[in-house]
VOBA-1610 file (N, C-alpha, C; in pm, whole numbers, padded with zeros to 5 digits, always signed):
BEGIN
Met-00714-01506+02125Met-00747-01451+01993Met-00811-01559+01906Thr-00914-01522+01832Thr-00985-01615+01745Thr-00943-01592+01601Leu-00904-01700+01534Leu-00861-01689+01395Leu-00980-01692+01301Arg-00966-01621+01188Arg-01070-01621+01085Arg-01022-01701+00964Pro-01116-01746+00879Pro-01076-01824+00760Pro-00981-01745+00672Ala-00897-01818+00601Ala-00794-01755+00520Ala-00850-01700+00390Asp-00784-01593+00341Asp-00807-01543+00205Asp-00707-01618+00118Ser-00739-01742+00089Ser-00640-01833+00032Ser-00636-01828-00120Pro-00516-01839-00178Pro-00505-01850-00323Pro-00540-01990-00374Arg-00572-02082-00282Arg-00598-02220-00319Arg-00747-02239-00346Ser-00785-02259-00472Ser-00926-02266-00510Ser-00995-02392-00458Thr-00920-02499-00436Thr-00980-02625-00391Thr-01000-02631-00241Gly-00953-02529-00168Gly-00970-02529-00023Gly-00879-02627+00047Glu-00923-02673+00163Glu-00839-02762+00245Glu-00829-02901+00182Asn-00710-02961+00195Asn-00686-03097+00152Asn-00687-03187+00275Pro-00795-03264+00297Pro-00806-03344+00421Pro-00691-03442+00442Glu-00642-03501+00334Glu-00533-03597+00346Glu-00406-03530+00395His-00378-03410+00342His-00259-03336+00386His-00273-03297+00533Thr-00394-03257+00573Thr-00419-03222+00713Thr-00395-03342+00804Arg-00443-03461+00762Arg-00426-03582+00843Arg-00278-03617+00859Leu-00201-03604+00750Leu-00058-03634+00758Leu+00013-03539+00854Leu-00024-03411+00852Leu+00037-03315+00944Leu+00000-03347+01089Ala-00126-03389+01111Ala-00172-03419+01247Ala-00100-03541+01303Glu-00069-03637+01216Glu-00003-03760+01262Glu+00149-03743+01275Ser+00202-03635+01218Ser+00346-03613+01223Ser+00390-03575+01364Glu+00506-03622+01404Glu+00560-03588+01536Glu+00655-03469+01530Gln+00676-03418+01410Gln+00765-03302+01395Gln+00696-03175+01444Val+00778-03081+01493Val+00725-02950+01534Val+00699-02870+01407Leu+00575-02828+01388Leu+00538-02757+01267Leu+00577-02609+01279Pro+00616-02546+01168Pro+00653-02404+01173Pro+00533-02318+01209Pro+00556-02198+01265Pro+00445-02111+01303Pro+00362-02070+01181Ile+00234-02051+01204Ile+00148-01999+01098Ile+00168-01848+01088Ile+00122-01788+00979Ile+00129-01642+00961Ile-00014-01588+00958Val-00039-01486+01039Val-00174-01431+01054Val-00173-01282+01019His-00273-01239+00943His-00290-01097+00913His-00350-01030+01036Tyr-00268-00952+01107Tyr-00309-00900+01237Tyr-00436-00813+01232Pro-00452-00721+01134Pro-00572-00637+01134Pro-00702-00715+01119Thr-00701-00827+01046Thr-00824-00903+01023Thr-00826-01038+01094Met-00710-01082+01145Met-00693-01212+01210Met-00721-01328+01115Arg-00705-01305+00984Arg-00718-01413+00886Arg-00584-01486+00874Val-00591-01615+00854Val-00470-01695+00837Val-00413-01670+00697Ile-00290-01625+00689Ile-00224-01602+00561Ile-00159-01730+00513Asp-00089-01798+00602Asp-00017-01920+00568Asp-00029-02017+00685Gly-00081-02137+00659Gly-00086-02238+00764Gly-00225-02292+00795Val-00318-02286+00699Val-00454-02336+00723Val-00451-02484+00759His-00370-02562+00685His-00362-02705+00715His-00301-02731+00851Arg-00206-02647+00893Arg-00146-02662+01026Arg-00248-02633+01136Val-00336-02534+01110Val-00441-02503+01209Val-00535-02621+01222Arg-00578-02678+01108Arg-00669-02792+01111Arg-00602-02913+01179Ala-00473-02930+01150Ala-00401-03042+01212Ala-00394-03025+01364Ala-00373-02901+01409Ala-00367-02874+01553Ala-00501-02905+01619Leu-00610-02872+01549Leu-00743-02902+01603Leu-00765-03053+01613Leu-00719-03127+01511Leu-00732-03272+01515Leu-00654-03332+01631Arg-00540-03271+01663Arg-00458-03318+01776Arg-00521-03283+01910Gly-00617-03189+01908Gly-00676-03142+02032Gly-00604-03024+02093Asp-00512-02963+02017Asp-00439-02847+02068Asp-00533-02726+02076Arg-00513-02644+02177Arg-00593-02522+02192Arg-00516-02398+02153Glu-00386-02413+02135Glu-00302-02300+02096Glu-00210-02341+01982Ile-00164-02242+01906Ile-00071-02269+01797Ile+00022-02149+01785Glu+00148-02175+01757Glu+00245-02067+01745Glu+00218-01989+01616Ala+00222-01856+01625Ala+00189-01773+01509Ala+00279-01652+01500Arg+00297-01604+01377Arg+00364-01476+01352Arg+00262-01384+01287Phe+00271-01254+01319Phe+00172-01157+01270Phe+00229-01072+01157Phe+00142-01043+01062Phe+00175-00954+00950Phe+00080-00836+00957Glu+00134-00712+00949Glu+00053-00593+00970Glu+00025-00513+00843Gly+00059-00565+00726Gly+00035-00491+00602Gly-00112-00488+00564Asp-00141-00434+00442Asp-00280-00428+00399Asp-00324-00563+00343Val-00453-00571+00304Val-00512-00698+00263Val-00444-00753+00138Glu-00417-00666+00040Glu-00356-00713-00084Glu-00213-00764-00062Asp-00140-00697+00025Asp-00004-00744+00057Asp-00009-00876+00133Ala-00115-00892+00216Ala-00131-01019+00286Ala-00156-01132+00186Phe-00233-01103+00082Phe-00258-01205-00021Phe-00128-01240-00094Val-00047-01138-00125Val+00082-01162-00192Val+00169-01253-00105Leu+00172-01225+00025Leu+00252-01307+00116Leu+00199-01450+00120Ala+00066-01467+00114Ala+00006-01601+00113Ala+00049-01678-00011Val+00048-01610-00125Val+00087-01676-00250Val+00235-01714-00243Arg+00317-01622-00198Arg+00461-01649-00189Arg+00489-01766-00096Ala+00421-01769+00018Ala+00444-01876+00115Ala+00399-02010+00058Asn+00284-02013-00007Asn+00233-02138-00063Asn+00314-02186-00182Ser+00381-02093-00251Ser+00465-02132-00363Ser+00599-02186-00317Ala+00639-02148-00195Ala+00773-02182-00146Ala+00778-02314-00070His+00668-02352-00003His+00673-02473+00079His+00533-02531+00094Gly+00525-02642+00164Gly+00396-02703+00190Gly+00333-02762+00065Leu+00201-02762+00061Leu+00126-02817-00052Leu+00130-02717-00167Pro+00191-02751-00281Pro+00209-02653-00389Pro+00075-02608-00446Leu+00073-02485-00498Leu-00045-02434-00568Leu-00051-02497-00707Ser-00171-02518-00757Ser-00187-02569-00892Ser-00152-02459-00992Ala-00130-02497-01117Ala-00100-02398-01220Ala-00215-02299-01234Ala-00339-02349-01225Ala-00456-02261-01237Ala-00460-02162-01121Asp-00429-02210-01000Asp-00428-02121-00883Asp-00320-02015-00897Arg-00204-02053-00950Arg-00095-01955-00965Arg-00132-01849-01069Arg-00198-01890-01176Arg-00242-01791-01276Arg-00348-01699-01218Ala-00443-01756-01143Ala-00548-01674-01080Ala-00486-01575-00981Ala-00385-01621-00906Ala-00318-01532-00811Ala-00247-01419-00885Ala-00182-01451-00997Ala-00112-01349-01074Ala-00210-01243-01126Ile-00328-01287-01171Ile-00429-01192-01220Ile-00474-01098-01108Arg-00493-01153-00989Arg-00534-01067-00876Arg-00422-00970-00838Ile-00299-01018-00837Ile-00187-00930-00801Ile-00169-00821-00907Leu-00189-00855-01033Leu-00183-00755-01139Leu-00287-00645-01117Gly-00405-00684-01069Gly-00509-00585-01042Gly-00474-00493-00927Gly-00409-00548-00824Gly-00374-00467-00708Gly-00242-00395-00721His-00152-00450-00804His-00018-00393-00819His+00021-00387-00967Pro-00048-00307-01047Pro-00016-00301-01190Pro+00121-00246-01220Asp+00183-00180-01120Asp+00316-00123-01142Asp+00427-00222-01109Trp+00394-00345-01068Trp+00497-00446-01046Trp+00536-00507-01180Ser+00662-00537-01197Ser+00709-00595-01323Ser+00660-00740-01336Asp+00665-00790-01460Asp+00626-00929-01485Asp+00715-01025-01406Gly+00846-00991-01397Gly+00939-01075-01322Gly+00908-01078-01174Thr+00868-00962-01118Thr+00835-00954-00976Thr+00716-01043-00944Ile+00610-01032-01025Ile+00489-01112-01002Ile+00518-01259-01029Gly+00601-01285-01129Gly+00638-01423-01158Gly+00713-01487-01042Ala+00801-01410-00977Ala+00877-01463-00864Ala+00786-01495-00746Val+00679-01417-00729Val+00585-01441-00619Val+00499-01564-00647Thr+00450-01577-00771Thr+00353-01682-00804Thr+00416-01810-00856Gly+00544-01807-00890Gly+00607-01925-00947Gly+00579-01941-01095Leu+00537-01833-01161Leu+00513-01836-01306Leu+00630-01772-01379Ala+00644-01805-01506Ala+00744-01739-01589Ala+00700-01597-01617Ala+00797-01506-01631Ala+00764-01365-01660Ala+00683-01354-01789Lys+00710-01439-01887Lys+00637-01436-02014Lys+00490-01471-01993Thr+00464-01562-01900Thr+00325-01599-01870Thr+00252-01482-01806Val+00319-01414-01713Val+00259-01297-01649Val+00233-01188-01752Ala+00327-01168-01844Ala+00310-01067-01949Ala+00188-01098-02034Ala+00167-01227-02065Ala+00050-01266-02144Ala-00079-01239-02068Leu-00078-01266-01938Leu-00197-01236-01855Leu-00222-01086-01849Arg-00115-01008-01841Arg-00128-00862-01834Arg-00192-00806-01962Arg-00159-00866-02076Arg-00211-00816-02204Arg-00359-00846-02224Arg-00414-00937-02146Arg-00551-00980-02170Arg-00655-00872-02145Glu-00628-00782-02050Glu-00726-00680-02016Glu-00657-00566-01941Thr-00735-00457-01920Thr-00683-00346-01840Thr-00711-00375-01694Trp-00635-00309-01608Trp-00642-00339-01465Trp-00695-00221-01387Pro-00788-00245-01290Pro-00847-00136-01213Pro-00747-00063-01126Gly-00630-00122-01104Gly-00530-00055-01021Gly-00474+00069-01085Ser-00492+00085-01217Ser-00442+00202-01287Ser-00556+00297-01313Pro-00539+00429-01288Pro-00645+00525-01315Pro-00691+00515-01459Gly-00822+00491-01477Gly-00877+00484-01611Gly-00827+00364-01688Gly-00770+00265-01619Gly-00717+00148-01688Gly-00588+00176-01761Ala-00526+00291-01736Ala-00403+00327-01807Ala-00287+00238-01761Val-00195+00214-01850Val-00077+00134-01817Val+00022+00223-01742Pro+00071+00179-01625Pro+00171+00260-01552Pro+00293+00285-01639Glu+00349+00406-01627Glu+00467+00440-01707Glu+00594+00377-01653Lys+00590+00333-01526Lys+00709+00271-01466Lys+00668+00142-01397Arg+00766+00055-01379Arg+00741-00070-01309Arg+00850-00096-01207Ile+00812-00166-01100Ile+00905-00200-00993Ile+00957-00340-01017Gly+01089-00353-01028Gly+01150-00482-01055Gly+01172-00564-00930Arg+01224-00686-00949Arg+01249-00774-00835Arg+01352-00717-00740Asp+01440-00631-00790Asp+01541-00570-00704Asp+01489-00446-00633Gly+01359-00414-00653Gly+01299-00298-00587Gly+01319-00168-00660Arg+01392-00170-00771Arg+01416-00047-00845Arg+01301-00018-00941Val+01275+00112-00957Val+01168+00156-01047Val+01229+00190-01182Arg+01174+00129-01287Arg+01227+00151-01422Arg+01113+00188-01516Pro+01137+00281-01609Pro+01032+00321-01703Pro+01005+00213-01807Leu+00878+00203-01848Leu+00847+00111-01957Leu+00912+00160-02086Asp+00909+00292-02105Asp+00975+00351-02221Asp+01105+00414-02172Ser+01216+00351-02205Ser+01345+00398-02155Ser+01415+00493-02252Ser+01340+00544-02352Ser+01404+00628-02454Ser+01472+00750-02392Asp+01397+00821-02304Asp+01453+00942-02242Asp+01579+00909-02161Ala+01568+00800-02082Ala+01681+00764-01996Ala+01802+00720-02079Arg+01776+00651-02190Arg+01886+00611-02278Arg+01954+00734-02338Arg+01877+00832-02380Arg+01937+00953-02438Arg+02016+01029-02331Leu+01961+01033-02210Leu+02035+01099-02102Leu+02165+01025-02075Ala+02160+00891-02073Ala+02282+00813-02052Ala+02384+00841-02162Gly+02335+00854-02287Gly+02426+00885-02397Gly+02494+01020-02378Gln+02416+01119-02331Gln+02474+01251-02307Gln+02577+01247-02195Leu+02544+01172-02088Leu+02637+01161-01975Leu+02765+01090-02016Ile+02753+00987-02099Ile+02871+00914-02147Ile+02959+01006-02232Thr+02893+01088-02315Thr+02967+01181-02401Thr+03040+01286-02317Asp+02969+01336-02213Asp+03028+01440-02128Asp+03135+01386-02035Ser+03115+01260-01988Ser+03210+01202-01892Ser+03244+01059-01934Pro+03325+01043-02038Pro+03354+00909-02089Pro+03425+00819-01989Glu+03487+00879-01886Glu+03558+00798-01787Glu+03466+00748-01676Ala+03341+00794-01673Ala+03247+00755-01567Ala+03215+00605-01576Ser+03191+00542-01462Ser+03161+00399-01459Ser+03018+00373-01503Leu+02992+00249-01541Leu+02856+00210-01580Leu+02757+00234-01466Arg+02797+00199-01345Arg+02708+00214-01229Arg+02677+00361-01203Glu+02777+00447-01218Glu+02755+00590-01195Glu+02657+00647-01297Ile+02675+00613-01424Ile+02584+00660-01528Ile+02444+00605-01504Ala+02436+00476-01469Ala+02307+00412-01445Ala+02233+00480-01331His+02306+00516-01226His+02245+00581-01109His+02185+00716-01147Lys+02256+00791-01229Lys+02209+00925-01268Lys+02096+00919-01371Ala+02102+00821-01460Ala+02001+00812-01566Ala+01878+00732-01526Gly+01889+00655-01418Gly+01774+00579-01372Gly+01750+00452-01452Ile+01856+00392-01506Ile+01845+00267-01580Ile+01949+00169-01526Ser+01946+00047-01576Ser+02039-00055-01526Ser+02177-00039-01590Pro+02282-00086-01520Pro+02417-00082-01580Pro+02423-00156-01713Gly+02345-00264-01728Gly+02342-00337-01853Gly+02291-00252-01969Thr+02190-00168-01939Thr+02137-00078-02042Thr+02240+00028-02078Val+02311+00078-01976Val+02417+00176-02002Val+02525+00114-02090Arg+02560-00011-02063Arg+02660-00080-02145Arg+02615-00086-02291Asp+02484-00113-02311Asp+02431-00119-02448Asp+02436+00018-02515Val+02402+00124-02437Val+02407+00260-02492Val+02550+00295-02533Arg+02646+00263-02446Arg+02786+00293-02477Arg+02831+00221-02604Ala+02792+00095-02618Ala+02829+00018-02737Ala+02767+00078-02862Arg+02642+00126-02850Arg+02574+00186-02965Arg+02644+00316-03008Leu+02683+00396-02911Leu+02753+00520-02943Leu+02886+00491-03011Arg+02956+00389-02965Arg+03085+00354-03027Arg+03067+00310-03172Arg+02949+00249-03200Arg+02923+00205-03337Arg+02863+00315-03422Gly+02841+00433-03359Gly+02781+00545-03431Gly+02631+00532-03446Glu+02566+00455-03358Glu+02422+00434-03366Glu+02349+00520-03264Asp+02217+00531-03285Asp+02130+00600-03188Asp+02128+00519-03059Pro+02134+00582-02942Pro+02129+00507-02817Pro+01996+00435-02795Val+01892+00477-02867Val+01760+00414-02854Val+01742+00315-02970Pro+01719+00187-02942Pro+01701+00089-03049Pro+01584+00126-03141Met+01594+00090-03266Met+01490+00118-03363Met+01359+00052-03321Gly+01250+00128-03328Gly+01119+00074-03296Gly+01077+00092-03152Ser+01169+00141-03065Ser+01132+00158-02924Ser+01105+00303-02888Val+01105+00394-02987Val+01080+00535-02960Val+00931+00558-02954Ser+00883+00611-02842Ser+00741+00637-02826Ser+00701+00764-02899Lys+00569+00783-02915Lys+00520+00904-02979Lys+00557+01028-02897Ala+00559+01011-02765Ala+00592+01125-02680Ala+00735+01171-02702Asn+00817+01081-02754Asn+00957+01115-02773Asn+00990+01145-02919Ala+00886+01171-02999Ala+00909+01193-03141Ala+00994+01317-03167Gly+00997+01410-03071Gly+01074+01532-03090Gly+01221+01516-03056Ala+01260+01399-03008Ala+01400+01380-02972Ala+01480+01335-03093Arg+01605+01380-03102Arg+01688+01340-03214Arg+01827+01309-03162Ala+01903+01233-03238Ala+02040+01200-03198Ala+02134+01223-03314Asp+02242+01299-03288Asp+02345+01319-03388Asp+02447+01207-03369Thr+02418+01090-03432Thr+02497+00971-03403Thr+02637+00978-03461Lys+02657+01053-03569Lys+02790+01059-03630Lys+02891+01120-03534Ala+02847+01224-03463Ala+02938+01291-03371Ala+02935+01227-03233Gly+02841+01132-03214Gly+02829+01067-03083Gly+02770+01160-02980Ile+02697+01264-03024Ile+02638+01360-02932Ile+02486+01345-02937Val+02424+01333-02820Val+02280+01317-02815Val+02217+01451-02781Ala+02124+01495-02866Ala+02053+01620-02840Ala+01909+01588-02812Val+01853+01643-02705Val+01715+01616-02667Val+01629+01732-02711Gly+01528+01702-02794Gly+01440+01807-02844Gly+01335+01846-02743Thr+01255+01944-02778Thr+01156+01997-02685Thr+01040+01902-02666Gly+01026+01802-02752Gly+00913+01711-02740Gly+00935+01598-02643Val+01045+01595-02571Val+01072+01483-02482Val+00985+01493-02358Lys+00911+01386-02332Lys+00825+01384-02215Lys+00910+01375-02089Gly+00881+01461-01994Gly+00956+01459-01869Gly+01097+01509-01883Gly+01127+01582-01988Gly+01264+01625-02013Gly+01320+01712-01903Ala+01234+01798-01846Ala+01283+01890-01742Ala+01332+01812-01621Glu+01255+01707-01584Glu+01295+01628-01469Glu+01428+01557-01495Ile+01444+01506-01616Ile+01567+01435-01649Ile+01686+01529-01650Gln+01666+01652-01700Gln+01775+01749-01697Gln+01818+01775-01554Glu+01720+01782-01465Glu+01753+01806-01325Glu+01831+01689-01267Arg+01793+01566-01306Arg+01865+01450-01256Arg+02007+01447-01310Ala+02024+01490-01435Ala+02157+01489-01493Ala+02251+01583-01419Ala+02193+01690-01365Ala+02274+01786-01291Ala+02305+01738-01150Gly+02259+01619-01118Gly+02289+01563-00986Gly+02175+01574-00889Gly+02061+01634-00931Gly+01947+01647-00841Gly+01857+01527-00853Leu+01888+01416-00785Leu+01810+01295-00797Leu+01671+01312-00739Arg+01651+01410-00654Arg+01521+01433-00593Arg+01456+01552-00663Pro+01351+01530-00749Pro+01288+01639-00822Pro+01240+01748-00728Ala+01246+01875-00777Ala+01208+01989-00693Ala+01064+01975-00647Gly+01038+02012-00523Gly+00903+02013-00469Gly+00857+01882-00409Val+00935+01776-00422Val+00896+01647-00364Val+00929+01647-00216Arg+00830+01624-00134Arg+00850+01627+00011Arg+00889+01490+00063Arg+00941+01490+00186Arg+00978+01363+00247Arg+00863+01264+00251Ala+00743+01316+00282Ala+00627+01227+00291Ala+00600+01157+00159Glu+00619+01228+00049Glu+00597+01168-00083Glu+00701+01061-00112Leu+00825+01086-00070Leu+00930+00985-00087Leu+00898+00859-00008Val+00850+00879+00115Val+00816+00764+00198Val+00700+00687+00138Arg+00599+00761+00085Arg+00486+00693+00022Arg+00532+00612-00099Ser+00628+00663-00173Ser+00678+00588-00289Ser+00750+00462-00242Leu+00821+00469-00129Leu+00888+00351-00075Leu+00786+00246-00028Tyr+00671+00293+00023Tyr+00567+00200+00068Tyr+00514+00116-00047Arg+00529+00164-00172Arg+00480+00088-00287Arg+00581-00018-00333Asp+00695-00022-00270Asp+00803-00112-00311Asp+00787-00248-00242Pro+00757-00354-00318Pro+00735-00485-00255Pro+00858-00541-00186Ser+00978-00506-00234Ser+01098-00561-00173Ser+01118-00509-00031Leu+01054-00397+00004Leu+01059-00346+00141Leu+00938-00395+00221Arg+00819-00388+00160Arg+00698-00421+00235Arg+00689-00567+00275Leu+00750-00655+00200Leu+00728-00797+00221Leu+00841-00866+00296Asn+00919-00789+00372Asn+01014-00853+00464Asn+01019-00772+00593Glu+01052-00839+00701Glu+01040-00779+00834Glu+01126-00654+00852Asn+01252-00660+00811Asn+01340-00544+00825Asn+01295-00429+00737Gly+01243-00461+00617Gly+01191-00356+00529Gly+01074-00283+00591Arg+00983-00360+00652Arg+00866-00297+00717Arg+00909-00212+00836Leu+01011-00259+00910Leu+01062-00180+01022Leu+01118-00047+00971Leu+01194-00051+00862Leu+01250+00071+00805Leu+01139+00166+00762Leu+01034+00113+00698Leu+00923+00196+00653Leu+00853+00263+00771Arg+00834+00187+00880Arg+00769+00246+00998Arg+00855+00359+01055Leu+00985+00338+01062Leu+01074+00442+01115Leu+01072+00566+01026Leu+01073+00546+00894Leu+01070+00659+00802Leu+00937+00732+00809Phe+00828+00655+00826Phe+00696+00717+00832Phe+00684+00810+00953Val+00734+00764+01067Val+00727+00847+01188Val+00804+00978+01167Arg+00915+00971+01091Arg+00999+01089+01072Arg+00956+01175+00954Ser+00842+01140+00891Ser+00792+01221+00780Ser+00664+01295+00817Leu+00648+01321+00947Leu+00530+01395+00993Leu+00531+01537+00937Pro+00411+01596+00915Pro+00404+01734+00866Pro+00455+01832+00971Pro+00504+01950+00929Pro+00559+02048+01024Pro+00464+02083+01137Ala+00334+02093+01106Ala+00237+02132+01210Ala+00235+02029+01323Gln+00246+01902+01289Gln+00245+01799+01392Gln+00372+01802+01474Trp+00486+01832+01408Trp+00610+01847+01484Trp+00599+01962+01584Glu+00531+02070+01543Glu+00511+02183+01634Glu+00429+02142+01754Glu+00324+02061+01731Glu+00241+02014+01842Glu+00323+01928+01938Ile+00407+01842+01882Ile+00492+01757+01966Ile+00589+01843+02047Leu+00646+01944+01979Leu+00741+02034+02046Leu+00675+02103+02165Glu+00552+02151+02144Glu+00481+02222+02251Glu+00447+02131+02369Ser+00439+02000+02341Ser+00398+01907+02448Ser+00515+01859+02533Val+00639+01894+02497Val+00756+01850+02574Val+00765+01930+02704Pro+00756+01864+02819Pro+00765+01936+02947Pro+00903+02000+02964Thr+00909+02109+03035Thr+01034+02182+03054Thr+01141+02095+03119His+01101+02014+03217His+01201+01933+03288His+01255+01819+03200Cys+01191+01794+03083Cys+01238+01687+02993Cys+01320+01742+02876Thr+01336+01875+02870Thr+01398+01936+02753Thr+01537+01881+02725Glu+01623+01875+02827Glu+01761+01830+02805Glu+01765+01684+02759Ala+01683+01599+02819Ala+01683+01457+02783Ala+01632+01438+02639Val+01525+01510+02603Val+01470+01500+02467Val+01573+01552+02366Leu+01639+01663+02401Leu+01740+01720+02312Leu+01853+01619+02287Ala+01900+01555+02392Ala+02009+01458+02378Ala+01965+01337+02295Ala+01843+01290+02323Ala+01792+01173+02249Ala+01773+01207+02101Ala+01718+01327+02072Ala+01696+01369+01934Ala+01828+01383+01859Ala+01927+01439+01928Ala+02059+01456+01864Ala+02121+01320+01832Glu+02107+01224+01924Glu+02162+01091+01899Glu+02088+01022+01784Cys+01954+01040+01779Cys+01877+00982+01668Cys+01920+01043+01534Ala+01939+01176+01535Ala+01981+01244+01411Ala+02117+01193+01366Glu+02207+01172+01460Glu+02340+01122+01426Glu+02332+00979+01371Ala+02243+00900+01430Ala+02226+00762+01383Ala+02173+00762+01239Trp+02079+00851+01209Trp+02024+00859+01073Trp+02129+00911+00974Arg+02214+01006+01019Arg+02320+01055+00930Arg+02418+00943+00896Glu+02452+00863+00996Glu+02543+00751+00974Glu+02478+00648+00880Phe+02348+00623+00901Phe+02276+00528+00815Phe+02274+00579+00671Ala+02246+00710+00653Ala+02245+00769+00519Ala+02381+00759+00452Ala+02486+00782+00531Ala+02623+00775+00477Ala+02654+00632+00432Arg+02610+00533+00508Arg+02637+00395+00471Arg+02558+00355+00346Ile+02435+00404+00336Ile+02355+00379+00215Ile+02423+00441+00094Glu+02473+00564+00111Glu+02538+00633+00000Glu+02664+00560-00043Arg+02741+00509+00053Arg+02864+00436+00019Arg+02832+00306-00057Arg+02718+00246-00024Arg+02682+00120-00087Arg+02624+00142-00228Ala+02566+00260-00252Ala+02496+00286-00379Ala+02594+00284-00497
//
């Protein structure tokens, strides 16, 4: 296999002195990382050059099968974690590119990848609109470092949490947070506000879309008006339906594919591949069913039943951990 030049976040290119030091080192160098679809080096350009200086014809490598933008994210993360550090200018340039490709990632997520403070990423985000959003619009939700999706405007979720707390005061912070789609820390703040007789939504954070919402703070009861954006979906979640009506498995899997905490680690990518295979449309399942030879029916049936049981056990363990 022939390697191609890297899509490197390093604006200055190769550092000859660093390459010479690696070539003269007697230590076994870690494997390079290669983007399999393009054969571009993601991490390890200096190691490749050092191997050539040594006269080596082969080098140990690991392959990454994600898309080009995810490969760039992995390159930035790898260069920030070890080897020759990226300059401050390179890290800012990398953050700007990642913002363009992943506008729904939180400032903290991008900061963790690039080695920048979340406040620095936020300042870069404010400078311009990003092509990753339709029409340059700001995404309504962002994916945090823990992989959870949180709304930029949490007014609706805070009001829902207030209603849930009022209806079930004995419920735990984690339980309320799970149903309302916010963090336990935010639920704790909502609970404290209700105890003080305040609105669960802090002053100044109510969006125009939520202008129709009101809170009867004296009684500690939150009433959601008809002007609440996405109110129907939230009502459904409050009733325990975490999966909005009409959302298919394929859509759920596609949403998971947008989660960097899954895409950027080996086990996460394995899980995504397994879920993708099992989210085929009904018509394709019918084609597969028709292609099963009669003499293989019993074996396929047994294997499918065991796979289904394995997935049920996996789902049960996920539910217990949630």
